[in-house]
C-alpha positions as CSV (number, residue, x, y, z in Angstrom):
1,X,30.0,110.6,51.4
2,X,31.6,112.5,54.4
3,X,32.3,110.6,57.6
4,X,29.5,111.2,60.1
5,X,30.9,112.6,63.4
6,X,29.4,111.1,66.5
7,X,29.0,113.3,69.6
8,X,31.7,112.8,72.3
9,X,30.6,110.5,75.1
10,X,30.9,112.1,78.5
11,X,32.1,110.5,81.7
12,X,34.1,107.7,80.3
13,X,36.4,107.5,83.4
14,X,35.5,106.3,86.8
15,X,37.1,107.3,90.1
16,X,38.5,103.8,90.4
17,X,40.0,103.9,86.9
18,X,41.6,107.3,87.7
19,X,43.5,105.6,90.5
20,X,44.5,102.5,88.6
21,X,45.5,103.9,85.2
22,X,49.3,104.1,85.0
23,X,50.0,104.3,81.2
24,X,51.6,107.7,80.3
25,X,49.5,109.8,78.0
26,X,46.2,111.6,77.7
27,X,43.2,109.6,78.8
28,X,39.8,111.1,77.8
29,X,36.8,111.5,80.0
30,X,35.0,113.1,77.1
31,X,34.0,116.6,76.3
32,X,37.6,117.8,76.3
33,X,38.5,116.7,79.8
34,X,41.6,114.5,80.1
35,X,43.6,112.7,82.7
36,X,47.2,113.5,81.8
37,X,49.8,111.0,83.1
38,X,53.5,111.8,82.5
39,X,56.5,109.4,82.4
40,X,57.1,109.9,86.1
41,X,53.6,108.7,86.9
42,X,52.3,112.1,88.0
43,X,48.6,112.6,87.2
44,X,46.8,115.8,86.5
45,X,43.6,117.0,84.9
46,X,43.7,118.9,81.7
47,X,41.1,120.5,79.5
48,X,41.5,120.8,75.7
49,X,38.9,123.0,74.0
50,X,38.6,125.2,70.9
51,X,37.7,128.9,71.5
52,X,37.0,131.0,68.4
53,X,38.8,128.5,66.2
54,X,41.9,128.3,68.4
55,X,42.8,125.2,70.4
56,X,43.5,125.9,74.1
57,X,44.8,123.6,76.8
58,X,44.1,124.3,80.5
59,X,45.5,122.7,83.5
60,X,42.9,122.0,86.1
61,X,45.2,120.6,88.9
62,X,46.7,117.3,90.1
63,X,44.4,114.4,91.0
64,X,45.3,114.5,94.7
65,X,43.9,118.0,94.9
66,X,41.1,118.0,92.3
67,X,38.6,115.1,92.3
68,X,37.1,113.7,89.1
69,X,33.7,115.3,90.0
70,X,35.4,118.7,90.6
71,X,37.3,118.4,87.3
72,X,34.0,117.6,85.5
73,X,32.3,120.7,87.0
74,X,35.1,123.0,85.9
75,X,35.2,121.4,82.5
76,X,31.4,122.0,82.1
77,X,31.9,125.7,82.9
78,X,34.8,126.0,80.5
79,X,32.8,124.3,77.7
80,X,29.9,126.6,78.3
81,X,32.2,129.7,78.1
82,X,34.0,128.4,75.1
83,X,30.6,127.9,73.3
84,X,29.9,131.6,73.9
85,X,33.4,132.5,72.6
86,X,34.7,133.5,76.0
87,X,38.3,132.5,77.0
88,X,37.9,131.4,80.7
89,X,41.5,132.4,81.6
90,X,41.3,135.8,79.9
91,X,38.1,136.6,81.8
92,X,39.7,135.7,85.1
93,X,42.9,137.7,84.2
94,X,40.7,140.8,83.5
95,X,38.8,140.4,86.7
96,X,42.1,140.1,88.7
97,X,43.5,143.1,87.0
98,X,40.5,145.2,87.7
99,X,40.7,144.3,91.4
100,X,44.4,145.3,91.5
101,X,44.2,148.5,89.6
102,X,42.6,151.5,91.3
103,X,40.1,153.7,89.6
104,X,41.2,157.1,88.4
105,X,39.4,158.8,91.3
106,X,41.0,156.6,93.9
107,X,44.5,157.1,92.4
108,X,43.9,160.9,92.2
109,X,42.9,161.1,95.9
110,X,46.0,159.0,96.8
111,X,48.3,161.4,94.8
112,X,46.6,164.4,96.4
113,X,47.2,163.0,99.9
114,X,50.8,162.1,99.3
115,X,51.7,165.4,97.5
116,X,49.7,167.8,99.7
117,X,52.8,169.1,101.5
118,X,54.7,169.7,98.2
119,X,52.5,172.6,97.0
120,X,53.8,175.9,98.1
121,X,50.2,176.8,99.2
122,X,47.5,174.6,100.6
123,X,45.0,176.4,98.4
124,X,46.8,175.1,95.3
125,X,46.3,171.5,96.6
126,X,42.6,172.1,97.2
127,X,42.2,173.7,93.7
128,X,43.9,170.7,92.1
129,X,41.6,168.0,93.7
130,X,38.5,170.2,93.3
131,X,39.1,170.7,89.6
132,X,39.4,166.9,89.1
133,X,36.3,166.4,91.3
134,X,34.3,168.9,89.2
135,X,35.4,168.0,85.7
136,X,37.3,164.7,85.5
137,X,35.7,162.4,88.0
138,X,32.2,162.5,86.5
139,X,33.7,161.5,83.1
140,X,36.6,159.2,83.9
141,X,36.6,158.7,87.7
142,X,35.4,155.1,87.6
143,X,37.9,154.1,84.9
144,X,40.9,151.8,85.6
145,X,44.1,151.3,83.8
146,X,43.2,147.6,83.2
147,X,42.9,146.8,79.5
148,X,39.6,145.6,78.2
149,X,39.7,142.5,76.0
150,X,37.2,141.7,73.3
């Protein structure tokens, strides 16, 4: 008969225990949240979860900057996203890339502004941006160069 797997207990650590534990290693709080202590005594929060069959480890920060309650909140969000098959760091990376990469329309206007004096005739510069405005912007104006994951 196969071994019955019990659900992981949550909130095994207390705030007092976090301060007093000194043994190097990974000390579980349950649900994939760990207090990691290295040989030098440095303590940090870590999250170990499985996303789409692949184990992922996430650093959540040192204990002097991230409290136990904050680490539990972040862990709950990460568990929820992992259950849906979403990699939390990949989603953040994509959002960051989207905010850094301009849309095609913004980039085209920037090129037009910078290159306006290069054309031999101002009319050519106007034709160039007007053509993009009429034909390209409605189709691809809102697109960015950021890669989509998924």
